[in-house]
C-alpha positions in Angstrom: -21.2 -39.0 79.7 -22.2 -41.6 76.7 -23.5 -40.1 73.4 -26.2 -42.1 71.8 -26.9 -41.8 68.3 -30.1 -42.5 66.5 -30.3 -44.8 63.3 -31.0 -42.0 61.0 -27.7 -40.0 62.1 -25.9 -43.0 61.4 -27.5 -43.2 58.4 -26.1 -40.0 57.2 -23.1 -40.2 58.5 -22.5 -43.2 56.4 -23.9 -42.0 53.0 -21.1 -38.6 53.9 -18.3 -41.0 54.3 -19.6 -43.2 50.9 -19.6 -39.6 48.9 -16.3 -38.4 50.0 -14.4 -41.8 49.0 -16.4 -41.7 45.7 -15.0 -38.1 45.3 -11.7 -39.1 46.3 -11.6 -41.6 43.5 -13.2 -39.2 40.8 -10.4 -37.9 38.7 -10.6 -34.6 36.8 -10.1 -34.8 33.1 -7.9 -32.6 31.3 -7.4 -31.6 27.8 -4.0 -32.3 26.5 -1.4 -32.0 23.6 1.8 -34.1 22.8 4.9 -32.1 22.6 6.9 -32.3 18.9 10.5 -30.9 19.1 11.5 -28.9 16.1 15.0 -27.7 15.3 13.9 -24.2 14.3 10.3 -21.9 14.3 8.8 -19.3 11.8 8.4 -15.7 13.7 6.4 -13.3 12.0 8.0 -10.0 11.5 5.4 -6.9 11.2 6.4 -3.8 9.5 4.3 -0.6 9.2 3.7 1.5 5.8 1.4 3.2 3.9 -1.0 3.0 0.9 -0.1 5.3 -2.0 -1.5 5.6 -5.5 0.4 3.5 -8.4 0.4 6.8 -9.7 0.4 10.4 -8.2 0.8 13.5 -10.0 1.2 17.6 -8.7 0.0 19.3 -11.9 -0.7 22.9 -12.5 -0.5 25.1 -15.6 2.4 25.8 -18.0 2.0 29.4 -18.6 1.2 32.2 -16.0 -2.1 33.8 -16.0 -5.3 34.3 -14.1 -7.5 31.5 -13.7 -11.0 31.6 -15.4 -13.0 28.4 -14.3 -12.2 25.4 -12.1 -14.6 22.4 -13.1 -13.5 20.3 -10.3 -13.8 19.6 -7.0 -11.1 18.1 -3.9 -11.6 14.5 -3.8 -13.8 14.2 -7.1 -13.2 11.3 -9.3 -11.8 12.1 -12.8 -11.0 10.6 -16.2 -7.9 10.8 -18.1 -8.1 13.6 -20.7 -11.4 15.3 -18.1 -10.8 19.3 -18.1 -9.8 20.3 -14.6 -9.3 24.2 -15.0 -8.7 26.6 -17.7 -7.1 30.2 -17.9 -8.5 33.6 -19.1 -7.4 33.4 -22.6 -9.1 36.5 -24.2 -5.3 38.1 -24.8 -4.7 35.1 -26.8 -7.6 35.0 -28.7 -6.7 39.2 -29.6 -3.7 37.8 -30.7 -4.9 34.9 -32.7 -7.2 37.5 -34.5 -4.8 39.6 -35.3 -2.4 37.1 -36.9 -5.1 35.4 -38.8 -5.7 38.8 -40.3 -1.6 39.2 -41.1 -2.0 35.7 -42.6 -4.6 36.9 -45.0 -2.7 40.0 -45.8 0.3 38.4 -46.6 -1.3 35.6 -48.6 -2.9 38.0 -50.7 0.7 39.8 -51.2 2.0 36.4 -52.4 -0.9 35.7 -54.6 -0.2 38.9 -56.5 3.5 38.4 -56.3 3.3 35.0 -58.1 0.6 36.6 -61.1 3.2 39.0 -61.6 6.4 36.7 -61.8 4.2 34.8 -64.7 3.5 38.0 -66.5 6.9 39.2 -66.1 8.5 35.8 -67.6 6.3 36.3 -70.4 7.6 40.0 -70.7 11.2 39.1 -70.3 10.9 36.1 -73.6 10.0 39.9 -75.5 12.6 41.8 -74.3 10.2 44.0 -72.4 11.5 43.3 -69.0 15.1 43.3 -67.7 16.7 40.2 -65.7 17.1 42.5 -62.6 13.5 43.5 -62.6 12.7 39.9 -62.4 15.3 38.8 -59.8 13.5 41.8 -57.7 10.3 40.5 -58.0 11.8 36.9 -56.9 13.6 38.3 -54.2 10.0 40.2 -52.9 8.4 36.6 -53.4 11.0 34.9 -50.9 10.8 37.5 -48.6 6.8 37.6 -48.5 7.0 33.8 -48.4 9.2 33.6 -45.3 6.9 36.4 -43.9 3.6 34.1 -44.3 6.0 31.0 -43.0 6.7 33.3 -39.7 2.9 34.0 -39.1 1.9 30.6 -39.7 4.7 29.8 -36.8 3.0 32.4 -34.6 -0.3 31.0 -35.0 0.7 27.7 -33.9 2.6 28.9 -31.0 -0.7 30.8 -30.1 -2.8 27.7 -30.6 -0.1 25.7 -28.8 -0.8 28.4 -25.6 -4.5 28.1 -25.9 -4.2 24.4 -25.3 -2.0 24.7 -22.2 -4.2 27.2 -21.1 -6.6 24.2 -20.3 -5.2 22.0 -17.3 -6.5 18.6 -18.0 -5.9 14.8 -16.0 -3.0 13.1 -17.3 -4.6 9.8 -16.0 -8.2 8.5 -14.1 -7.8 9.0 -10.6 -8.8 11.2 -7.6 -8.3 14.9 -7.1 -6.3 15.4 -4.0 -4.8 18.6 -2.1 -6.4 21.0 -4.6 -5.4 24.9 -3.9 -7.2 26.8 -6.9 -9.9 28.9 -7.0 -11.3 31.3 -9.8 -10.1 34.6 -10.5 -6.4 33.9 -8.6 -3.4 34.7 -10.7 -1.1 31.5 -10.8 2.6 31.2 -12.0 3.7 28.6 -14.8 4.7 25.5 -13.3 3.2 26.5 -9.7 1.5 23.0 -8.1 -2.3 23.4 -7.8 -3.4 20.2 -7.3 -2.5 16.4 -7.1 -4.2 13.4 -8.9 -4.0 10.4 -7.6 -4.4 6.9 -9.3 -7.1 4.8 -7.3 -8.1 2.2 -9.6 -5.0 0.2 -8.2 -3.1 0.9 -4.9 0.1 0.2 -3.8 1.8 -0.1 -0.5 5.7 1.1 0.6 7.2 -0.7 3.8 10.7 -0.2 4.9 12.1 -3.9 6.3 15.3 -5.0 7.5 18.6 -5.4 5.4 18.8 -9.0 5.8 15.1 -9.6 5.0 14.9 -7.8 2.2 17.8 -9.7 0.5 15.7 -13.0 0.6 12.7 -11.4 -1.4 11.9 -12.2 -4.9 10.2 -9.9 -7.2 6.7 -11.4 -8.0 6.7 -13.3 -4.4 3.3 -13.1 -3.0 3.3 -11.3 0.6 0.5 -11.0 3.2 -0.6 -7.1 3.9 -3.2 -6.0 6.3 -4.6 -2.9 7.5 -8.0 -1.0 8.3 -8.7 -2.2 4.7 -8.7 -5.9 5.7 -6.1 -8.5 4.8 -5.2 -9.1 1.3 -2.6 -11.1 -0.7 0.1 -8.8 -2.3 2.5 -8.9 -5.1 6.2 -8.0 -4.7 7.1 -5.0 -7.1 10.5 -4.3 -6.4 13.1 -4.1 -3.6 15.6 -1.4 -3.4 19.1 -2.2 -3.8 20.3 0.7 -1.7 19.7 1.3 1.9 18.1 4.0 3.6 21.3 6.1 5.9 18.4 7.3 7.9 16.7 4.1 8.6 19.2 1.6 7.4 16.0 -0.3 5.7 15.3 -1.3 2.2 12.1 0.0 0.7 9.8 -2.3 -0.5 6.7 -1.7 -2.9 4.0 -4.1 -3.4 0.9 -4.2 -5.5 -2.5 -4.5 -4.0 -5.5 -6.3 -5.4 -7.7 -4.3 -7.3 -10.5 -5.0 -5.2 -9.5 -4.0 -2.2 -10.8 -1.3 -0.5 -7.5 0.5 0.2 -7.3 4.3 -0.3 -4.1 6.7 -0.5 -2.9 7.4 3.1 -4.2 4.0 4.5 -1.7 2.9 7.3 -0.8 -0.7 5.8 1.0 -3.8 8.0 3.4 -6.2 6.1 3.8 -9.5 7.9 7.2 -11.3 6.7 8.1 -14.9 7.9 11.9 -15.6 9.4 13.3 -18.9 10.1 15.3 -19.1 13.6 17.1 -21.6 14.0 16.6 -22.6 18.1 15.2 -25.7 19.1 11.7 -25.8 21.1 8.2 -26.5 20.4 4.4 -24.8 20.2 1.8 -24.5 22.7 -1.2 -22.8 23.0 -0.9 -19.5 25.3 -3.7 -20.8 28.0 -1.1 -23.9 28.5 1.4 -21.8 30.2 1.6 -21.5 34.3 3.1 -18.6 35.9 5.8 -19.7 38.1 8.1 -18.1 40.7 10.1 -14.8 39.8 8.4 -13.9 36.7 9.4 -17.3 34.8 6.8 -19.7 33.3 5.9 -23.4 33.5 3.8 -26.0 32.2 2.1 -29.1 33.7 3.5 -32.5 32.4 1.3 -35.5 32.9 3.1 -38.1 33.9 1.6 -41.7 33.9 1.5 -43.5 37.1 1.3 -47.6 37.8 -2.6 -47.6 37.8 -2.9 -45.9 34.4 -3.9 -42.4 35.5 -1.6 -39.5 34.9 0.2 -37.0 38.0 0.6 -33.5 37.2 4.5 -32.5 37.3 5.2 -28.6 36.8 8.0 -28.2 34.4 10.0 -24.8 34.0 10.1 -23.5 30.5 11.5 -20.6 28.4 9.2 -18.3 26.5 11.4 -17.6 23.0 8.6 -16.3 20.7 4.7 -15.3 21.0 2.3 -14.9 17.8 -1.5 -14.6 18.4 -2.4 -17.2 20.9 0.5 -19.3 20.1 4.0 -19.4 21.9 7.6 -21.2 21.0 9.3 -22.6 24.3 12.4 -24.4 25.2 12.8 -26.5 28.4 13.2 -29.7 29.8 10.4 -31.8 27.9 10.8 -33.7 25.1 8.9 -35.2 21.8 6.3 -37.5 22.8 5.5 -35.9 26.4 2.2 -34.9 27.2 1.3 -31.5 28.7 -1.9 -29.8 29.7 -3.3 -27.3 27.2 -5.9 -25.8 28.9 -7.6 -24.9 32.2 -4.6 -24.8 34.1 -6.4 -22.5 36.9 -8.5 -25.6 38.4 -5.3 -27.6 38.6 -2.4 -28.3 41.5 1.2 -29.8 41.1 1.0 -33.7 42.4 -3.0 -33.7 41.6 -4.1 -37.0 39.7 -6.1 -36.5 36.7 -7.5 -38.5 33.6 -7.0 -37.6 30.0 -10.1 -35.6 28.6 -11.9 -37.1 25.4 -10.5 -35.1 22.5 
């Protein structure tokens, strides 16, 4: 049976074949990079640590006694010398009153003995007083003067204990971990609260032995955390290793404007040069290959001026953020596809996208 086609059908068929031919000659543009081989790469080592105040002290009363008042609260900001708490000093005040009365009495007796000495010396010159009487009076004066010195010393001791009955801030900072209430009995030297200097913070890390040897005091280092990323200065590196972790302790000083607070978790980035040949590519240039391996698309030039995709196996050596360091059968100057690999296939002819 013969088939007859109308003119309209023939025209549609011709247009379809023409569009297919044009689509076949249209090349897909791809993003690309040129390989640059390196003899080594710089790895970023990450170490966790914590933020601490540059000064931290556990403080308490030097004397035992009953707490009379507490002037601050946990978390409160204090200045150097500010009163934090005080003990009941009624017993010391009574003792001080008694000693002041004793000083007045002894001072009066000493003044009277001095007057008697002047009078006895005048009488001795007239032979009315013997040398023995004068020596006895001098001995009494020395004993009374010693008694007055003893009273004065006891008064200084009471004044010192009154001073130590007031707990003051040794430096400006923030109150932390307070365990103190009015009315409780405290022992001498008992830690009652912590004060942490918050005006300038530091961070402490434990790093590997080899990396610690290469650090120099004053060296700028990158530190980050919930408080953001900041450039810190190296304060010290311990000369000895922690026997439990086999690490060196590193202390860095954070900038004053860094909003880090005591107890924040911090992370330290340290560069480490590793002598391995390879090249850098963006992570999105990697293509999953067979059996868990990786590959990239190389752009091989053809005779007609276009490029053909060749799959090349590569080995991932290191990854940092969205960049990977690779090794494989590629050399400096080779072009590879840098993005959009999910739309491509091996041996496909493509063109270079205008970067």
